[in-house]
N, C-alpha and C positions, 0 to 999 in steps of 0.2 A: 438150217441155222448159218445166220450171216453173222462173222466176226469181225472185229473192229483189233489188229495186234500192235503194240509197240513198244520198244525196247530200247533204251538209252544207259543200261547199265555199264556199258566198256566201250572202246573204241569205236564199236561197231554200230553206229544209230541204226536204227531198220525200223521199217512198218511193213504190214502186211493186211491183206483183207481177204476173207474167204464169202464169197459171194455165190449162191447157188452152185454149192461143189467147186468153182472156180476159185484159183489162188492168184493173186495178184500182190507181188513184192518191190519193195526197194531197200536198199539199203548204201550206207556211206560210211568211208572209217576217217575220223577222225577225230582230235585230242580236245575241242572246246567248241561251244555254240550248240550244244544237244537239242537244248528247249527251240531255237530258231530252226536248227533243221529239221527238227521230228513233224512239226506243225506245216512245213514247205512239203514234204515228204508225203503226208494225207493226204492236203489238195492234189498234188500227184496222182494218188493211187486212186481218188475216189473221181478222177477227173478220167483214167482210164479205164477204169471200170465203168464208168457212166455211171454211177450211184451218189449214195449223199450219206451222211450219219444217219439221218432218219431210219434209213432202211437197217440199220444194225439191230442185233438182237444182243449183244453183250460186246464190252471192250476186254480185252487183257494185255495184260503187261507186265513186262520182268518187272519182278519185286525184290530182284539180289540175290546172294551177293554181288559186289561188283565194285565202280568208283561213288566213294561217298555221294559224289556231287550229281552224277550220272542218276545214282539209284533215288536220289531225292525226284531231281527232275522229271523222270518216268513214273514215279508216283503222283506227281503234281497234274501235270499235265495228263494223267489218265482220269484222276480225281475230277478235274475242271472240268473234262468232256462230259465225262458219266454225268455229272452233276447237270449239266447243262442240259443233254440228252434225256436226262432220268435212266440211266444204262446200268445194269448190273455188272460190276467187271470182277474180273477171273485172272487174280497174281498168279505168277509161274514162276518156278526157281528157275535162277541162270544156268545153275549146274546141269540140272536136268534137260534143259534144253540142248547146251553143248552136248549131251548122253545121246539125246534124240537126234540131235545132228550127224555126230557120228555113226548112227547105225543108219540113218537115211542116206549116206554117204558110202560108208563103207559095208553095211549089213553085218558090223560085228553086236554081238548080245551082250558081252559082258564088259564092263568102260568103267575105268576108273579118270574121274573126271579131277583135273588141278588148273584150275585159273590164277592167273600172278597175282598176287595180293599186295605187289611191292614191299616195302620193310622183311625182306627176308622171308616171307610168308607167301604160302598157297589159300584159295579157297578149295575144297577139297570133297568130295563126296562118290561112294562106287554104286553104278546103277547095273542092273540086268534088263534084256528087252523082254517084257512080256505081253505078246497080241501086240506085238508093233509099236508099244508103247516102254519109255523110259518110268523103271521101277527104281526106287531108292535102297538100297542095302545098306545104306550105314547112315549116320547124323552126317549132313553139313558142318563144316569147321574151319575156322583158318587156323592153320599151322605150320609149323614147320616143314620144309621138303623132303628132310632125313627122316620125318615120322610118318612118309604116304607109304605105305606097306601092301602088299599085299593080302586083303581079307582072309584067304583061306590058300587051298591048294589049286584053286581053278585058274586057267590063264586068263588075262585079260587085254584090253585093249586099252591105250592111253590117249585123252582125249582133252585140249584146251592149251591157253597161253602158257598155264605153268611147265606145262612139259617142253616149252623153246627155252622160257629161263632157267629153270634147273635140270636140264636135257640130264646131263651126266649123275646126277644125284639119283635122279627117278628113275633112268633106266638101269642102273646097277642094283635099285631096290628090287625090281621087275627082272631083272635079269634072266630067270630062270623060267618064268611067267609069263611073258611079252608075247601079247600075238600084233603087235608093231603100233604104231602111234601117228596120231597127226595133232602135230604144235600150231598148228594155224585155223583152228576152229574157234569161232566164235559165238556166244548166244545171239541167236536170230530171233525176230518177230515170226519169219516164216515155220521157224523150227518149233515156234510154239503153239503154233495151231493144233495141231493134233493131241499134245497134250491138254489144252483148254477144254478142247472137247470131250473130253474124258473127264473131266472135273468138272464139266456143267452135266455131265449124266449124270454124275452122281450128287447134285444139287449141292456143290463147290464153289457157287458164286454165293457176291456178298453186294452191300451197299457200298458205294463210292464213301462213307465216310469211314468204311469199316477198314479201307487199304492201309496197309503199312509195310515199309519198306524193311526189307531186310539185310543188315551190314553186317554180322556174325563178330566183326573186331566193334568194341564197346568203345575204344580209345583209339581212334582214329587219327589222330594228332602223333600218337606213340612213336619214340624214334628208335631207331635200332639199338641203341645202346641204352634202352629201356627196358628193352624185352628181355 
């Protein structure tokens, strides 16, 4: 199956292609201009792969959580391409993607993902690796870092930018059960590909108009003093 994946939910704007079992990927760290950059990345990837949109079977996108603007851009771009090419879409959690990337990079199988959500909070969920894929053990949430603690007595690995922003708090919370951490892992389109493949195998694709962003935080303009 040939897949096109894109993610604009965080500073790591990325795109990837899976074509005949071969992966092509590109990413760029940026604070703004995701919509322009992601389209340029797609052109670059198709040129590198010697392929085109018409050869794709599905479009994969990061559905959040993440930056409000970034999540919205990713969904809009994915919908636009999918409508134009009559492609099914596969939304993938950015938190699950971080866990998948941690497994690919470090071989860890119990992972606590915490992504910086600004305003003194993190986007958080816990994952276990089963058959090479990140499976959620807890609900995704936006919460204060002080409330992020081990689910049970198992040891786990910390992953995501929240572990950089709130390193002292989180490492203290997991002091007795830590397997280490990597606070520089961002969601990426490449890491979404195996998760998307599993979702497609289960028939979890949808029509373009059904694609929805996941923000977790309802009031994106809330100030620290109002929390």
